[in-house]
C-alpha positions as CSV (number, residue, x, y, z in Angstrom):
1,M,13.3,5.8,14.1
2,I,12.4,2.0,12.7
3,W,9.8,3.2,11.1
4,L,11.7,5.2,8.8
5,P,13.6,2.7,6.8
6,A,10.3,0.1,7.6
7,T,8.4,3.2,5.5
8,L,11.5,3.1,2.6
9,L,11.6,-0.3,2.2
10,A,7.8,-0.6,2.1
11,A,7.8,1.9,-1.0
12,L,10.6,-0.1,-2.0
13,F,8.6,-3.3,-1.9
14,Q,5.2,-2.2,-3.3
15,A,6.4,-0.4,-6.2
16,W,8.0,-3.9,-7.1
17,R,5.3,-6.1,-6.2
18,T,2.6,-4.0,-8.2
19,A,4.6,-3.6,-11.0
20,V,5.0,-7.8,-11.2
21,Q,1.0,-7.8,-9.7
22,Q,0.6,-5.8,-13.6
23,R,1.9,-8.7,-15.0
24,V,0.1,-11.2,-13.3
25,R,-3.4,-8.9,-14.3
26,A,-2.8,-10.0,-18.2
27,D,-3.4,-13.6,-17.2
28,L,-6.0,-13.1,-14.5
29,S,-9.4,-11.3,-13.6
30,V,-9.0,-8.4,-11.4
31,N,-10.0,-10.4,-8.4
32,A,-8.0,-13.3,-9.0
33,A,-4.9,-10.9,-9.5
34,G,-5.7,-9.3,-6.2
35,L,-6.2,-13.0,-4.5
36,V,-2.4,-14.1,-5.2
37,R,-1.3,-11.6,-3.2
38,Y,-3.1,-12.4,-0.1
39,L,-3.0,-16.4,-1.0
40,Y,1.1,-16.5,-1.7
41,G,1.8,-13.6,0.8
42,L,0.1,-15.3,4.2
43,P,2.6,-18.1,4.5
44,V,5.6,-15.3,4.4
45,G,3.8,-13.8,6.7
46,L,3.7,-16.4,8.8
47,V,7.4,-17.3,8.5
48,L,8.4,-13.7,9.5
49,L,5.9,-14.1,12.7
50,G,7.2,-17.6,13.7
51,A,10.9,-16.2,13.1
52,Y,10.3,-12.9,15.0
53,L,9.2,-15.1,18.2
54,T,11.4,-17.5,17.8
55,W,14.1,-15.1,17.6
56,R,13.0,-12.9,21.1
57,S,12.0,-15.7,22.5
58,A,8.4,-13.8,23.1
59,E,4.5,-14.8,23.1
60,L,2.1,-13.7,21.5
61,P,-0.1,-11.2,23.2
62,A,-3.9,-11.7,24.0
63,I,-6.4,-11.5,21.1
64,H,-9.4,-9.9,21.3
65,A,-12.4,-9.2,19.3
66,P,-11.8,-5.8,18.3
67,F,-8.6,-6.6,17.5
68,L,-9.7,-9.0,14.5
69,A,-12.3,-6.7,14.0
70,Y,-9.7,-4.0,12.5
71,C,-8.1,-6.6,11.0
72,A,-11.3,-7.7,9.1
73,A,-12.0,-3.5,8.5
74,A,-8.5,-3.2,7.0
75,G,-8.6,-6.3,5.2
76,F,-11.5,-5.5,2.7
77,A,-10.4,-1.6,2.7
78,Q,-7.1,-3.2,1.2
79,I,-8.5,-5.3,-1.4
80,I,-10.7,-2.3,-2.2
81,G,-7.3,-0.2,-2.9
82,T,-5.9,-3.1,-4.7
83,N,-8.8,-3.1,-7.3
84,L,-8.9,-0.1,-7.9
85,L,-5.7,0.0,-8.3
86,L,-5.3,-2.7,-10.9
87,M,-8.3,-1.0,-12.5
88,A,-6.5,2.0,-12.6
89,F,-4.0,0.6,-14.6
90,G,-6.3,-1.1,-17.5
91,Y,-7.9,2.6,-17.7
92,R,-4.5,4.3,-18.0
93,N,-1.2,2.9,-16.7
94,Y,1.2,1.2,-14.0
95,V,2.6,5.3,-13.4
96,A,-0.5,7.1,-13.6
97,G,-2.6,4.7,-11.6
98,T,0.3,4.4,-9.0
99,A,0.3,8.3,-9.0
100,F,-3.3,9.1,-8.0
101,A,-3.3,6.5,-5.4
102,K,-0.3,8.3,-3.8
103,T,-2.7,11.2,-3.2
104,E,-2.9,8.8,-0.2
105,A,-0.8,11.0,1.5
106,M,-3.1,14.0,2.4
107,Q,-5.9,11.9,2.6
108,G,-4.3,9.9,5.5
109,A,-3.4,13.2,7.3
110,L,-6.9,14.4,7.2
111,L,-8.3,11.5,8.6
112,A,-5.7,10.2,10.6
113,F,-6.4,13.6,12.4
114,L,-10.2,13.2,12.2
115,L,-9.9,9.3,13.4
116,L,-6.9,9.0,15.3
117,G,-6.1,12.8,16.4
118,E,-2.5,12.9,14.7
119,L,-1.2,16.3,14.4
120,L,1.1,17.2,12.4
121,S,3.7,20.3,11.8
122,W,2.7,22.8,9.6
123,L,6.1,22.4,7.4
124,T,5.0,18.2,7.5
125,I,1.8,19.5,5.7
126,F,3.2,21.7,3.7
127,G,5.5,18.7,2.4
128,I,2.8,17.0,2.0
129,A,1.3,19.3,-0.2
130,V,4.1,19.7,-1.9
131,G,4.6,15.6,-2.9
132,V,0.7,15.4,-4.0
133,V,1.7,18.5,-6.4
134,G,4.2,16.0,-7.9
135,V,2.5,13.1,-7.8
136,M,-0.6,15.2,-10.2
137,I,2.5,16.5,-12.5
138,V,3.4,13.0,-12.6
139,A,0.4,11.7,-13.3
140,A,-0.6,14.4,-16.2
141,G,2.5,13.1,-17.9
142,G,4.0,16.7,-18.3
143,Q,0.6,18.3,-19.8
144,R,-1.9,20.6,-17.2
145,L,-3.5,19.2,-15.4
146,R,-7.7,19.5,-16.0
147,L,-10.9,18.9,-14.2
148,P,-12.0,15.8,-16.7
149,D,-8.6,14.7,-15.9
150,I,-9.6,14.2,-12.5
151,I,-13.2,12.9,-13.0
152,Q,-11.8,9.9,-15.9
153,P,-12.0,6.7,-15.1
154,A,-8.6,6.1,-14.0
155,A,-7.9,9.1,-12.0
156,L,-11.1,8.0,-10.0
157,C,-10.1,4.7,-9.4
158,G,-6.6,5.6,-8.4
159,L,-7.9,8.7,-5.7
160,G,-10.1,5.5,-4.8
161,A,-7.5,3.1,-4.1
162,G,-5.7,5.9,-2.4
163,L,-8.8,6.1,0.0
164,G,-8.6,2.4,0.6
165,F,-5.3,2.2,1.4
166,T,-5.5,5.3,3.5
167,M,-8.5,3.4,5.7
168,T,-6.6,0.2,6.0
169,S,-3.1,2.1,7.6
170,I,-5.6,3.4,10.2
171,F,-7.2,0.6,10.7
172,V,-4.0,-1.0,11.4
173,K,-3.4,1.4,13.7
174,S,-6.2,1.0,15.6
175,A,-5.3,-2.8,15.5
176,S,-1.8,-2.9,16.8
177,L,-3.6,0.1,19.7
178,E,-5.5,-3.1,21.1
179,L,-2.7,-5.7,21.7
180,E,-1.6,-5.7,25.2
181,T,2.0,-5.6,23.9
182,S,4.9,-2.6,24.2
183,D,6.5,-4.6,20.9
184,K,5.5,-2.7,18.0
185,L,7.2,-5.1,15.8
186,L,5.7,-7.9,17.0
187,A,2.0,-5.8,16.9
188,A,2.6,-4.9,12.9
189,L,3.5,-9.3,12.3
190,L,0.9,-10.3,14.0
191,A,-1.8,-7.6,12.6
192,L,0.3,-8.6,9.3
193,V,-1.1,-12.3,9.5
194,A,-4.3,-11.4,10.9
195,V,-5.0,-9.4,7.9
196,Q,-3.8,-11.9,5.5
197,T,-5.7,-14.3,6.9
198,W,-8.8,-12.3,6.6
199,Q,-8.0,-11.4,2.7
200,T,-7.6,-14.5,1.7
201,L,-11.0,-16.1,3.0
202,M,-13.0,-12.8,1.8
203,Q,-11.5,-12.6,-1.4
204,G,-10.9,-16.4,-2.1
205,G,-14.2,-16.9,-0.9
206,Y,-15.3,-14.5,-3.7
207,V,-13.4,-15.9,-6.5
208,L,-14.7,-19.3,-5.6
209,W,-17.8,-18.3,-5.7
210,R,-18.4,-16.0,-8.4
211,E,-15.2,-16.8,-10.8
212,R,-14.1,-20.3,-10.0
213,E,-12.9,-20.5,-13.6
214,Q,-9.7,-18.3,-11.9
215,L,-8.7,-20.9,-9.4
216,P,-6.6,-23.0,-11.9
217,R,-5.4,-19.7,-13.3
218,V,-4.0,-18.6,-10.3
219,I,-2.1,-21.7,-9.7
220,A,-0.9,-21.9,-12.9
221,T,0.7,-18.5,-12.2
222,W,2.3,-19.8,-9.6
223,R,6.0,-18.5,-10.2
224,T,5.1,-14.8,-10.8
225,S,2.0,-15.0,-8.0
226,G,4.9,-16.5,-5.5
227,Q,6.6,-13.5,-6.2
228,V,3.8,-11.2,-5.6
229,G,2.8,-12.6,-2.4
230,L,6.7,-12.9,-1.2
231,L,7.0,-8.9,-1.8
232,A,3.5,-8.1,-0.9
233,A,4.5,-9.5,2.4
234,L,7.2,-7.9,2.9
235,G,5.6,-4.4,1.9
236,S,3.3,-5.1,4.0
237,A,5.2,-6.3,7.1
238,C,7.1,-3.0,6.7
239,W,4.2,-0.8,6.2
240,F,2.5,-2.4,9.3
241,T,5.8,-1.4,11.4
242,G,5.6,2.3,10.5
243,F,2.1,2.1,11.1
244,A,2.3,0.8,14.7
245,T,5.3,3.2,15.6
246,A,4.6,6.6,14.0
247,P,1.6,8.8,12.8
248,V,-0.2,7.4,9.4
249,A,0.2,10.7,7.7
250,L,4.0,11.0,8.5
251,V,4.6,7.4,7.2
252,R,2.3,7.9,4.2
253,A,3.9,11.2,3.1
254,V,7.4,9.7,3.4
255,G,6.3,6.6,1.5
256,Q,5.3,8.9,-1.4
257,V,8.8,8.1,-2.5
258,E,6.7,5.0,-4.2
259,V,6.6,7.3,-7.3
260,I,10.2,7.8,-7.5
261,L,11.0,3.4,-7.6
262,T,7.4,3.3,-9.6
263,L,9.1,5.2,-12.9
264,G,12.1,3.2,-12.6
265,F,9.7,0.1,-12.3
266,S,8.0,1.3,-15.3
267,R,10.6,2.5,-17.7
268,F,13.2,-0.5,-17.1
269,Y,10.8,-3.4,-15.8
270,L,7.5,-3.3,-17.7
271,K,9.3,-0.9,-20.8
272,E,6.4,1.7,-20.6
273,A,7.4,5.1,-22.4
274,R,8.4,8.1,-20.1
275,K,6.7,11.8,-20.8
276,P,7.4,14.7,-20.4
277,G,7.7,16.8,-17.4
278,E,7.5,13.7,-15.3
279,A,11.3,14.8,-13.8
280,L,9.9,18.0,-12.2
281,G,7.3,16.1,-10.5
282,L,9.6,13.9,-9.4
283,I,11.8,16.3,-7.7
284,L,8.9,17.8,-6.0
285,V,7.9,14.4,-4.6
286,G,11.6,14.3,-3.2
287,L,11.3,17.8,-1.9
288,G,7.7,17.2,-0.4
289,V,9.1,13.6,1.1
290,V,12.2,15.4,2.5
291,L,9.9,18.6,3.8
292,A,7.4,16.0,6.0
293,L,10.7,14.2,7.1
294,I,12.4,17.5,8.6
295,G,8.8,18.1,9.7
296,G,8.0,15.0,11.4
297,L,11.9,15.0,13.5
């Protein structure tokens, strides 16, 4: 059951990290704001992996090309998801962008079934659906959600971000299965370091090539950017642990509690105003998580 506390911690770290990253976004471009997540997070990932290997007196398992390929795909998908999420913030606000992105639970259930053959109970599927309805109510700010609301830029970016994060989880799951070890936590931490390395090279290379003027700003904002990297590494370590030890869709379903945490950070950290109807949305999100959890036990 390590996946459950890992998922709850992942949701906390991710909501916290995204709120801090939203502040960095005011000083950096979308790509530079995304880069700080990996550039400053990679040292944290290396420390976590080294500490775990020392604690367990373990050795690294053999690393083969398929593992590296899955990690590269996961890194690219997460870059796309993060950039789209930051773009969604620019069109609307922190809560709306995160809310649309959390449709990843439903997207994850479908894609994990098609690509990984993961099966879920009907109660878990119903819980995911209830949670998604709650997320949409939060995204609509208490208003009736209409088709124009779903096809507006913030919603499309949020939905695209959800797809990017869903594919990240599937690729990470596939990568962990390629390692010849029964230690799922070691597999998760090794995948974390590999993914962060690819991401630093990919997005760092792009910023160096196309947005070189952003690099001094990335360094100048090291205090806030360092917080982003720390929280991102801790969150990804927890997410990857969940993906390695439980069905992807179940982890994403429970991870919907991030919407509740997001509202807290939005209100008290970013000072964004609350909207009517959010209470109902939060109740449905919480109910959906409970149902998905009961169905998955």
